[in-house]
Backbone as a ProteinNet text record, in pm:
[ID]
protein_1_A
[PRIMARY]
MFREVATAVLGRRDAGSSHQILQSIKDELAWRQSEGVRKMAERQVALQVASSRERLAWILPMVGSSAVFLLAGYRSTRSSVVLYPLVPMFFGLLYQCDLAYGNKTNRIKGIAERILTEETSMIYVPEWHYTRGDSCHDFAKNTLLL
[TERTIARY]
-1823.2	-1842.5	-2001.8	-2002.1	-2105.1	-2248.4	-2234.8	-2353.1	-2305.7	-2298.8	-2286	-2367.3	-2334.7	-2431.3	-2521.9	-2596.3	-2708.6	-2788.3	-2761.3	-2842	-2925.5	-2812.7	-2853.3	-2909.1	-2908.6	-2939	-3129.3	-3115.5	-3288.2	-3387	-3240.7	-3306.8	-3238.1	-3282.2	-3263.2	-3311.1	-3467.4	-3506.7	-3474.1	-3432.9	-3414.2	-3204.7	-3130	-2969.3	-2967.2	-3006	-3025.6	-3009.3	-3110.2	-3119	-3045.8	-3020.8	-2959.4	-2822.1	-2749.4	-2614.1	-2668	-2763.5	-2795.2	-2777.2	-2835.7	-2770.2	-2667.5	-2653.5	-2429.9	-2387	-2360.6	-2361.2	-2314.7	-2441.9	-2497.8	-2395.3	-2395.9	-2325.3	-2167.6	-2125.5	-1971.5	-1928.1	-2015.7	-2009.8	-2012.3	-2130.3	-2097.6	-2026.3	-1977	-1792.9	-1716.5	-1669.2	-1594.5	-1596.1	-1742.8	-1712.6	-1717.9	-1768.1	-1727.3	-1570.3	-1548.8	-1338.4	-1307.7	-1380	-1248.5	-1277.4	-1424.1	-1422	-1282.4	-1310.3	-1251	-1160	-1089.2	-899.9	-856.8	-950	-1009.4	-974.3	-1103	-1111.6	-991.3	-950.6	-818.1	-644.4	-676.2	-601.2	-628.9	-728.5	-716.4	-709.4	-713.5	-709.2	-553.1	-452.7	-290.9	-230.5	-332.4	-310.6	-297.1	-381.9	-440.2	-346.3	-325.5	-180.2	-75.8	-9.8	105.6	59.2	-16	-62.6	-43	-131.7	-81	65.1	112.1	200.1	305.1	296.2	370.9	315.8	240	156.5	269.6	205.4	324.2	462	520.3	655.9	668	603.2	583.8	618.9	518.5	543	667.4	696.1	857.6	921.5	979.5	1033.9	1043.4	924.9	909.4	991.6	966.1	1039.6	1213.7	1206.2	1352.8	1441.4	1391	1423.6	1410.4	1336.7	1294.9	1449.4	1410.4	1479.6	1674.2	1634	1832.1	1858.2	1760.2	1764	1822.2	1689.7	1752	1826.9	1906.1	2103.6	2214.6	2184.1	2231.5	2246.5	2098.8	2139.9	2181.3	2200.7	2302.1	2440.7	2444.8	2579.1	2668.2	2571.3	2633.8	2623.9	2574.3	2582.2	2723.8	2755.3	2886	2986.7	2923.6	3110.2	3057.9	2978.7	2984.3	3030.4	3017.2	3071.9	2930.1	2911.1	2798.5	2798	2945.9	2960.8	2843.8	2822.9	2740.8	2643.7	2533.6	2421.2	2438.5	2496.4	2536.5	2425.6	2410.6	2326.8	2155	2158.7	2015.5	1919.5	2064.5	1977	1903.8	1981.8	1895.9	1839	1816	1719.4	1584.8	1574.4	1457.5	1488.2	1508.2	1459	1412.1	1473.9	1347.2	1263.7	1184.6	1121.3	1036.9	1008	961.8	879.6	992.8	924.7	807.1	829.9	725.3	619.5	614.6	572.4	463.6	521.6	434.8	435.2	379.9	379.9	293.5	217.3	148.2	33.1	70.6	-70.5	-35.5	27.5	-2.1	-108.1	-0.2	-75.7	76.6	147.1	278.2	221.7	174.1	75.5	-7.4	-77.2	-110.3	4	81.7	205	195.3	313.7	336.7	251.2	120.1	26.1	45.2	29.1	42.1	200.7	269	400.8	451.3	382.9	306.8	269.3	153	119.2	112.5	302.2	292.2	361.3	495.2	548.9	470.3	368.5	286.5	239.3	202.4	203.3	285.7	407	526.8	617.5	681.2	788.1	763.1	708.7	591.5	807.9	905.8	1052.5	1096.4	1028.5	1145.8	955.3	882.8	830.7	852	879.9	914.8	920.8	834.4	895.4	865.3	947.7	896.8	881.4	776.4	713.1	761.2	762.4	761.4	640.6	705.2	595.3	628.1	529.1	553.2	537.1	642.1	599.2	522.7	570.6	474.7	591.4	704.3	823.1	843.7	836	853.3	800.3	904.9	906.5	1038.4	1044.9	1137.1	1263.3	1216	1274.9	1386.5	1310	1431.7	1449.1	1398.7	1527.4	1631.1	1606.9	1767.1	1861.7	1774.1	1906.4	1948	1881.3	1946.3	2016.7	1978.7	2079.1	2203.6	2099.4	2213.1	2250.9	2247.2	2303.5	2348.6	2457.9	2551.2	2624.9
-2155.9	-1981.3	-1930.4	-1922.6	-1923.8	-1946.5	-2120.3	-2159.2	-2178.5	-2099.1	-2051.3	-1913.7	-1809.1	-1711.4	-1732.1	-1788.2	-1803.8	-1912.4	-1927.1	-2041	-1914.6	-1782.4	-1725.2	-1600.4	-1586.8	-1490.5	-1587	-1668.7	-1715.9	-1771.8	-1844.6	-2010.2	-2089	-2183.8	-2322.9	-2376.6	-2377.8	-2442.6	-2434.9	-2258.7	-2254.2	-2256.8	-2380.7	-2387.9	-2414.2	-2487.3	-2588.2	-2394	-2373.7	-2249.1	-2159.3	-2112.7	-2065.9	-2130.6	-2218.4	-2268.6	-2220.7	-2246.2	-2177.8	-2062.5	-2040.6	-1827.9	-1809.7	-1825.8	-1782.7	-1881.7	-1998.9	-2055.9	-1910.3	-1922.7	-1815.5	-1656.8	-1632.5	-1463.2	-1516.5	-1578.9	-1638.4	-1603	-1675.6	-1697.8	-1627.9	-1447.1	-1372.4	-1280.6	-1312	-1237.5	-1278	-1405.2	-1451.7	-1379.1	-1394.8	-1319.3	-1201.4	-1160.8	-975.3	-915.6	-1039.1	-1015.5	-1078.3	-1136.8	-1167.2	-1167.5	-1059.9	-894.1	-836.2	-778.6	-601.5	-668.8	-774.4	-784.5	-812.2	-859.6	-899.5	-651	-578.4	-452.5	-355.7	-433.5	-329.9	-384.7	-489.4	-543.1	-450.9	-467.4	-417.2	-252.4	-184.6	-20	3.9	-129.1	-101.1	-132.4	-231.3	-218	-122.2	44.6	98.2	239.4	226.3	355.8	256.5	144.8	145.1	157.9	145.6	230.3	387.9	444.9	580.9	654.8	610.5	579.1	650.4	510.2	472.6	564.1	627.3	713.8	903	928.1	1005.6	1035	852.7	876.3	936.2	863.3	886.3	1027.5	1125.5	1233.4	1335.2	1287.2	1328.7	1272.3	1124.4	1049.7	1108.9	1078.3	1154.3	1311.1	1397	1536.9	1478.7	1429.1	1424.9	1381.8	1258.3	1126.6	1234.8	1266.2	1399.9	1522.7	1596	1695.5	1609.2	1487.6	1453.1	1356.7	1313.7	1263.3	1413.5	1540.4	1648.3	1667	1710.2	1760.1	1661.3	1499.9	1398.2	1401	1396.6	1451.5	1551.3	1664	1791	1737.5	1744.8	1682	1564.3	1505.9	1383.8	1539.2	1531.7	1658.4	1686.2	1793.2	1860.2	1752.3	1689.9	1581.3	1437.8	1427	1315.1	1184.2	1184.4	1005.9	945.6	839.4	780.3	693.7	720.8	773.3	795.4	966.8	1070.8	1017.3	928.8	885.5	704.6	699.8	537.6	572.5	643.6	735.5	698.1	656.5	664.7	551.6	455	331	308.2	345.8	325.5	353.7	477.8	587.1	514.4	499.5	487.1	312	198.6	90.9	142	245.8	308.5	364.9	433.4	459.1	416.2	266.1	165	50.3	10.8	3	43.2	206.9	278.7	252.7	289	317.7	144.9	61.9	-101.4	-131.6	-72.9	-37.6	-8.3	147.4	261.4	260	182.8	204.1	6	-34.1	-177.6	-266.4	-405.5	-510.5	-543.1	-515.2	-544.3	-587.5	-534.1	-573.6	-705.6	-766.7	-933.5	-919.9	-963.2	-1013.6	-1005.1	-950.9	-991.2	-1066.9	-1018.5	-1046.6	-1291.6	-1311.4	-1447.1	-1501.5	-1346.5	-1417.2	-1469.5	-1395.1	-1415.8	-1519.3	-1542.2	-1680.2	-1836.9	-1830.4	-1917.1	-1974.1	-1898.2	-1918.2	-1920	-1921.9	-1943	-2042.4	-2090.9	-2292.9	-2337.6	-2254.8	-2426.9	-2416.5	-2318.2	-2247.6	-2217.7	-2289.7	-2246.5	-2308.5	-2352.9	-2302.6	-2177.8	-2135.5	-1988.7	-1906.7	-1902.7	-1858	-1863.7	-1932.9	-2024.6	-1953.3	-1892.9	-1776.8	-1874.8	-1939.9	-1958.1	-1958.8	-2043.8	-1999.4	-1990.6	-1849	-1720.2	-1795.9	-1815.2	-1869.3	-1772.5	-1681.3	-1593.8	-1682.5	-1589.8	-1667.2	-1569.5	-1587	-1524.7	-1317.4	-1452.1	-1382.8	-1233.9	-1335.3	-1190.6	-1141.6	-986.8	-875.3	-793.6	-657.8	-633.4	-627.3	-544.4	-534.9	-657.3	-792	-974.7	-947.1	-871.7	-945.8	-867.7	-708.8	-611.7	-700.2	-703.3	-773.1	-848.5	-1004.6	-1104.4	-1141.7	-1061.7	-984.2	-937.5	-789.9	-663.8	-621.8	-661.8	-618.1	-727.1	-766.7	-891.9	-897.4
3424.5	3457.5	3414.8	3285.7	3259.1	3286.3	3271.9	3391.3	3461.8	3621.2	3679.4	3718.8	3579.6	3557.5	3578.4	3398.8	3394.7	3426.6	3570.3	3648.6	3717.1	3762.3	3842.4	3778.2	3702.7	3623.9	3609.9	3512.5	3507.1	3555.9	3639.5	3730.6	3760.6	3811	3842.9	3643.4	3622.4	3566.7	3388.9	3390.6	3274.7	3247.7	3315.4	3308	3122.5	3078	3011.8	2918.9	2785.5	2757.8	2804.9	2878.7	2933	2817.2	2872.6	2820.7	2654.7	2565.4	2462.1	2444	2522.3	2511.5	2467.6	2620.8	2607.7	2538.2	2448.9	2390.5	2235.6	2254.4	2065.8	2174.5	2217.8	2311	2232.8	2316	2290.2	2190.7	2075.2	1889.1	1870.6	1883.8	1861.7	1863	2027.3	2054.9	1996.2	1928.9	1829.8	1769.5	1635.8	1503.8	1545.9	1659.8	1608.6	1662	1684.9	1754.4	1646.6	1550.6	1357.7	1318.8	1343.7	1193.2	1206.9	1345.6	1405.5	1381.9	1394.9	1381.1	1219.1	1127	1029.9	983.4	1027.7	1075.9	996.2	1125.2	1169.8	1061.2	1052.6	939.8	775	734.5	655.9	606	771.4	833	796.3	830.4	773.8	688.7	620.6	452.5	383.5	461	373.7	396.9	536.5	637.5	484.7	467.6	432.5	319.7	216	79.5	69.5	124.7	120	224.3	348	318.2	205	142	-4.9	-38.8	-121.7	-217.2	-160.8	5	-5.5	-7.7	15.4	20.7	-168.7	-236.3	-416.6	-399.6	-398.8	-346.7	-389.6	-331.1	-222.4	-322.8	-345.5	-467.1	-566	-698.1	-823.9	-815.4	-777	-803.1	-769.2	-711.3	-677.7	-793.6	-833.8	-904.2	-1066.8	-1037.7	-1182.4	-1224.7	-1060.1	-1147.3	-1092.6	-1067.7	-1011.3	-1182.8	-1214.3	-1423.8	-1454.9	-1448.6	-1545.1	-1560.2	-1413	-1385.8	-1448.1	-1412.5	-1453.1	-1611.2	-1691.4	-1816.4	-1882.5	-1787.5	-1849.7	-1829.2	-1707.8	-1648.2	-1774.3	-1841.7	-1961.4	-2075.3	-2134.4	-2244.7	-2241.3	-2128.2	-2106.6	-2139.9	-2043.8	-2053.8	-2202.5	-2209.2	-2225.3	-2229.3	-2103.1	-2002.2	-1939.9	-1978.9	-1952.6	-1756.5	-1721	-1601.6	-1559.5	-1563.7	-1507.3	-1500.9	-1587.3	-1569.7	-1493.9	-1364	-1339.8	-1214	-1143.4	-986.3	-1111	-1183.3	-1291	-1236.9	-1228.4	-1203.5	-1053.9	-969.5	-845.3	-816.8	-828.5	-862.7	-889.2	-1057.8	-1112.3	-1015.7	-962.6	-942.1	-777.2	-688.2	-605.9	-622.2	-707.4	-800.1	-862.3	-889.7	-955.4	-844.1	-741.9	-629.4	-551.1	-532.3	-530.3	-586.8	-662.9	-792.4	-774.2	-755	-730.3	-642.3	-515.2	-380	-389.5	-489.9	-451.6	-522.8	-653.5	-728.6	-758.8	-756.1	-876.8	-662.1	-736.5	-634.8	-532.9	-497	-439.5	-301.8	-254.5	-61	-170.4	-216.2	-215.7	-254	-335.4	-370.9	-216.8	-99.5	-38	113.2	150.4	127.4	106.5	-30.2	-47.8	33.3	-60.2	-3.9	237.6	187.4	420.6	419.4	310.3	385.6	314.4	248.9	241.7	322.2	390.8	501.9	634.4	635.6	784.2	705.1	637.2	580.4	562.5	502.5	483.9	535.3	594.7	621.4	826.9	890.6	1057	1124.9	1019.8	1109.7	1137.1	966.5	1031	1102.6	1180.5	1179	1322.1	1402.4	1503.8	1644.9	1779.1	1833.8	1962	2020.9	2188.5	2339.4	2372.4	2430	2547.8	2618.6	2769.4	2882.2	2961	3148.7	3240.7	3231	3337.5	3484.1	3586.9	3670.2	3793.7	3945.6	4016.8	3973.1	4060.2	4059.4	3972.8	3806	3663.4	3744.4	3642.7	3717.1	3587.8	3596.6	3517.2	3579.4	3757.1	3880.1	3911.5	3873.3	3890.4	3718.4	3626.3	3557.6	3540.2	3539.5	3581.6	3708.1	3788.9	3898.1	3866.7	3788.9	3829.5	3699.7	3596	3477.2	3418.4	3391	3382.4	3501.8	3622.8	3743.9	3782	3690.5	3788.7	3910.9
[MASK]
++++++++++++++++++++++++++++++++++++++++++++++++++++++++++++++++++++++++++++++++++++++++++++++++++++++++++++++++++++++++++++++++++++++++++++++++++

């Protein structure tokens, strides 16, 4: 198709050079597309880090105020059972701190790349072939409304 367009646009004598031009255009488009995908992935990671920082701004005061009240309860009862809720709260707080300010996103990316290279059976997605008659209406008629 590209050769036909190049021949029509540039004339028959320039068909060989038009193929080179079209190849360079295809290479440029492929590079731009991969660059756009990379930038979109970077934006998604930045959005994830930003949302974890926002979440941390809410979790930190909650854990801090809970710790103050639980310590006050411990001082009045002298029972260490009162302090048990602090353990899961601090685990959640430390997880959010690691996600917001640590290198957790890099570790998650590393784990994902390792899964993609070493454990491909974990991410197998079966193929889906559409035919001309496939539609939501046919799906509902054949499966849901038996």
